[in-house]
N, C-alpha and C positions, 0 to 999 in steps of 0.2 A: 452680363454679367452673372446672370446664374451661369452662364456659361462656361464662364473659367471655374465657379466655384464646381459649380457639376464635374470637371475634369479635375480639378483638383480634389478634390474625394476620392474619383475614381483612380486615380493612382494612388492615393494614402491607401487606396482597400487593396490595391494588388503588392503595394508591398508589404502590409499585415500580412499578408498570403504569400509572398514570397520565403518570408523568413518562420512562416508556420510549420512548427517541428509534432509528429501525431506522439500520441504521451507514450509513456516511460513509467514501468514497475516502480521508479522512484516518486512518478507522482504524487500519489495517491497511496497508501497502505492499508485501506479499504478492499479486502474481497469483494462487499457486497456493495460495493459503492455504483450506484445509477449513472449508468453514460460513464462508467471509467472502459474505455478499451484500449489494452496492453496490444501489441503485435501479432499476439496468438497467444492460446492460451493452454497449458496442459493438469491434466488430472495428475497426482503423486500417488509412487506404488504404496503400501502398506509400508513396506520397508523403507521408504525415504520419508514416510511420516514419522516413523521408528531412530532413524537416523538423525531428523531434525531434532527429535525432541530428546536425544540423547546427548546431540550437540547442545543446547538449549540448555541443558541442565550448569554442563561445564564454562559456559559463555552467558551466564546468566540467571546464578545460582536460585532466585528469588522468584522465578519465572510461577513457582506456584501462585503469586501472589492475583496472575494476571489469566485472563481472556484470554487463548490466541486464536487467534483466524489466522490462516493461509490456505492461500492457493500456490496455482505451477503457472510462471506466465513464460513467455519468449523477450528476451529485450537483446536489441542490436545482433538475433542471430543464439544467442547465449538461453538455454533455459533455469532461470533463477525461479525460488520460492521467495513470494512477500508475505513476511508475515507481518502481521501487527495485535500486538497487546496494550491490550484494556485492561486498566485496572482496579480490581473486584474490592468494593468497600462493602461489609456485609455482606447481602443477597446479592446485588448488584453492580456492574460493571456502567463505567460513566463513558458515555461518548468525546469528553470536554476536561476528563483528569490531568490535570498535568502531569499524573506521572505515567501515563498512555506512553507506548513509543513502537514506532515500524521498526524495521530491516531488513536487509533483502539477503538471503541466502544462497550459497552456491549449491547443491547436492555433492556434486562431483567435487570441488574439493574442499568442502564440507567447512566453510570459512564465513563468515557474517562480513555486510560490510550494507555503509550507508545506514546507519543509526539514526534515527531521527526524534532525538524524545519530545513530548509535549504535544505530539499529533493530535488532531482529529479526527478522529478516524471513523468515523457513521455520522449522523445528523448531530448538530448540536445540542445538547441539552438532553439525548436520548437514552437514557435509561435501559441498558439488557440485565434481563434473571442471570444466576450463577446455573450453570448450565447443572444439573441435576450427576451426580458419581454414584 
């Protein structure tokens, strides 16, 4: 009986592992997430960062009420920018504010996709001081 149970466990584990897929950019929008490993990452150039903020102004006019964190990832061979937007209230942004959102940005097409509202963008309950301007 133990042998049968053990065999069933190994079969179940094998099936689970065969369907496992690597983390993708849309799995998390927190560029500082511990243990988050996209296929690979890349650093945005100053020009790409400026372009991102210009396009954010057009697509999300109230983004100044958010702390924006971004990082370059490669997903399915394509360079994308992961944008995490933490809603700022007073002098702090809350990681689990219901107004938080994440979005993917393609610097080639200058288009946003996969907008995910109300994301927990960092450790639950954590508060981050507003950056000095």
